N, C-alpha and C positions, 0 to 999 in steps of 0.2 A: 382520321376524320376527313381528309381530303377526298377520299373515295365516296364519302357519303355527304359531301357538302351541299348537294342539291336534293338530298332525300330527307324530307322533314321528319320522317319516322326515325331514321338513324340519328339525326340531330337531337331529337327529343330523348332518345335512349342514352345519348352521351351527356345528358344533364341540362340541355338547353330548354328554356321556356319559349316554345315556338308559337307564333301568332299568325293565323289561326292554328290550332293544334292539328297534328296529323290524325287521320281517321281511317280505320278499317274495322271490319266486323267479324267476329268469330262465326264460322260457317257461312262466310259471305258467298261462297260457291256452294250451291245446293238446291234443294227441292222447291224453294220459293220462286226460283227463276224458271220460266217456261222453257228457255233454251237448254237448261240443264235437264229438265224432265224429258225433253225430246231425245237428247243424247243418251240418257240413262236407260230409256225404254228399250234400246237396242241391245243391251247387255244384261243377261240374267244374273250373273254372278258378280256381286259387288266387289269382291277382292280382285277378280279379273279386271274390273273397271279401274281399280286403284293401280294395278300392275301393268296397265297399258299406257305408255307414255303419251301417245297421240291423244287419248281421251283425257288423261289427267292434266296435261298442259292446256287443252282447250277449256276445260271447266274452270281451271284456275284463272284463265284470262277473261272468262265471260263477265264476271262482276267488274273487272277493270274497265271493260269497254262501256258498260252501262253507267258506272258511277265515278270512275277515275280515282279509286281509293289510293291512299298513299303507301299502302303495302299490299303485296300479294302473299298469300300463305299457300304453301304446297298443298295440293289436294291429295289426301291419303286417309289413313285411318290409324288410330292408336293400336289396333289389334294386329297390324302387320308384324309386330315384334313377336308375340306368341306364335303366330303362324310361321315365322322364320325360325323360331326355336324348336319347332317340331310338334306343337300342339295342334290338334285338329280344330279348325275354325271355319264356321260357315255363317252366312247371313241369310235368314229365312224371311220371306215376305210376311209382314204382320207380326213377326217375333223379334226381329233384330238379330244381334249376334248370338250364336250358339256354339259353345266350346265343350270339348271333352274335359270334365272337371279334373283339376289337380288338387288332391286333398291330403297328400302325405309325402314323406321323404322318398318313398319308393316310386311314387308317380313322377318325381322329378328326374328319375334316371332316364326317362325317354326324351328329355330335352337337352339341347346343347347348342353351342355357338359355332359349330364347325362349318355350317353352310349359311350363316347369317348374311354375309355380304353378297354371296352369290344369289341368294333368294331375293334380296332387296335391291339388286342391281337395276331393275326397272324404275324403282323410286329414285335412285341416284341419277339415272338418265333423265327423268322428268325434271329434277332440280337443275341439271346442267342446261337443259333446253329452255327452261324458264329464265334462267340467269341471262340468257342471250336474247330473250324475246319480250320481256316486260319493258315498259317505258323507262327511260333513263332516270326519271325522278321517282320511280316506284321502288321500294325496298322489297327484297325477297326473304320471307320468313320460312325457315324449316321448323319442324316440330316433332314431338313424340309425346306419348302418354308417360306420366311419371310412374315409377315402379309400383307405388301403393295402388293407384287406380287400375293399372293394367293387371296387377295381381288379383284384384277383386273379381275381375271377369274370368281370369284363369281358374280361380278357386270355385266361384259360384257356378261357372259354366254358362252364364248369361248375365244380363243386367239384373240388379237386385235393389229392393228398397232399403233393406237393413244390413246387407252384406254380412249376415250372421256367420256363415261358414268361414269367411276370410277373417273376420274380427276374432272369432273364437280361436282359430289356428294361430293368429298373430299373438294372442295372449299365451297360448300353450307353447309356442316357439319352436317345437321340434320339427325342423325342416323349413319352417316359414322364412327364417333368416336366410337360408340358402336360396330360396326362391327370389327374395328381394336382392340378394347379391348378384344372382344371375341376371336379373332384370336391370340392375344398376350398370353392370358391365355391358350388356347388350345395348342399352339405351345410350350410354356415353359413346360407344363406338358408332352407333347409328347416327347420332347427331354430329359427331366429328366428321363422319363421311359426308353428311349433307353439306357441312361447311366447306369441305374439300371440293365439292362440286358446285359451289357458288351461292349457297345460302348466306345471307348477310346478317341475320339475327336468328336466334333459336328460341322456341317457346316450349316449356314443359307444362302439360295439362294434367293437373291432379284433381280431377273432377270430384272425387269422393273423399278428399282430405278431411272435410268437415265432419265425418262420422266418427272420427277417432277422439279418444280422450287425450288430454295434454301430454301425458307420458308416451302414449302410443304415437301421437302426432310427431313428437320429437324423434322417435326411433324410426318410424316408417315413412315419414314425409320429409322432415328436415335433414336427417343424416344422409339418405340417398341423394336428395337434391344437391346438398353441399358437395358430395363426392362427384356427381355428374358435372356440376359447374366447374369444380377444380380441374377435372380432366379436360373439359372443353377449353378452359383458359390456358392450360398447359400446351395444348395443340394449336389453339387459335386465340392468342391473347386479346385481339381486337374485336372478337365476335361478341356482341351483347347477348345476354341470356335473360329471358323473362319467365318468371314462375307464376303459376296460377293455382294456388291451393284453395280451390273453391269451398266456401263455407267455413273458412278458418276463423272468422270472428276476430277477437282480440289477438289470436295467435298469428295474424298477419304480421304484426310488428316483430315477433320473435323469428318468424320465417325469414323476413328480410334481413334482420341482423345476423342470422347464423348461416345463411346459405350462400351469400355472396352474389345474389342475382343483381342484375343491372336495372331490372324493372319488375314490377309486380302487377298482375292483373287482378282486379278486385270484383267480387260478385255484387249484385245489386242490393244486398242486405247491408253493405258497408256505407255509413254516412260519408258523403264526399268531404264534408268539412273535417271529419276525423282523419280521413286519409290525407287531406292537405296538411293537417297539423302534425300528424305522427309519421306518416310514411314518406311523403314527398321530400322531407329534408334528407332522407336516406337513399332514395332511388326514384326513378321515374314511375309514375302511377298510370295504369291503363284501365279504363272502364268508364262507367259501370251502369249504363242504361238498362233498365228492366226490359227484357226482350218482348214482354207482353205489351208494353207501351207502343212498340213499333207496329204491332198488329192493330192496335186501336187507332194510332195516328192522330191527326187533328191537334187541337189546342192542348190536350193532355200530354201528348208526346212532346210537343214543342216546349211546354213548361218544364218537363223533366230534363230535356236536353239543355235548356238554357240554365237550369239550376246547377247541373253538373259542370258546365262550362264556367259559370261564375265562381264555383268553389275551387276548381282545380287548374284553371288556365294561368294562374300566377306562377306556377312552377313547371317542372318537366312533366308533361302530360300527353297521353295518347288517347283519343276518344275511341271508345269501343262499347260493347254490351257487357252486361254482367254474366252472360252465358251466351250460347250460340243462337243465331237467328233461327226462327221457327218456320216450318214449311208453310204455315198459313199466312205468313207476312205478305202484305201487298207490296209489290216492287216499288210502286209510286211513293209509299211511305218511307222507304229507304232513301229514295232520291231526295225527298224533303228533308230527312234527317241530315244528309250530307250537306245540303244547302245551308241549313241552320248552323252547323258546325263551322262552315266556311264564311259565315257572316251574312247570308242572304235572308 
């Protein structure tokens, strides 16, 4: 706790009700910032951008300079893991990520962890450089995609609305459990290595957790997350872990009870009053402003922000969005959001 005594984000994750609460925003570095767009325009390949420490460090620092957030999150992408495992991954303009689909046990034979850390060495360098360059009061968050969500992209070959191929294969089971095991192993090692290089907290993003039935949620979201958390804690007992099973609904409570996370990020469908009553007694809550409200700004956004603060500031709480900040967001609205959280 001494190392984080001046970092409100780490104090909140340790269970303290901090006033005002720490604030950072998912995707706080990105396309809504003109300085990001200028830098990004010079690099055609998004993965090359992620794997270039000079660029990744700079864009991680950009929102800190503008807004003085209480935490910086590593600039990278959840799909560096399948890329490092040997799956072909590309980002196409107007399409987003495109992967060679993995649909069977035979397809898994081309994947492996033999070059995982060598491939991800530029990411670790970025973490090390950030650890020594962010402000002393700013916490550094490392992250990865959770196994289920990463698996959906690997199986579908791109983003999907219903994740039909992944969900069907998950029910069938032949080979899918092996894919999740591989991703669990790779993700745990990846996050531990980020902590080795200076990350002070770790977040698992399970963006598509909410599409699963309760039994499948238990098997493909809770079990892998619990395993990853246990491995992180074995290597770094003092590193807090935040889970984000987006869309989990009432399963958020089970997720917190059974995974061992120190904090849970909640999406904007979760009533803050329910989160305060049910989740905050168990762990720190992070969230959960509707990202569309930040595009709108004005009195509507201010009312939403103040409502969340009123509901959750009595316990361990980190102000954030219910999902990532959107490219259309006016930067001045983000500045106003931060001011409100800090009492202005």
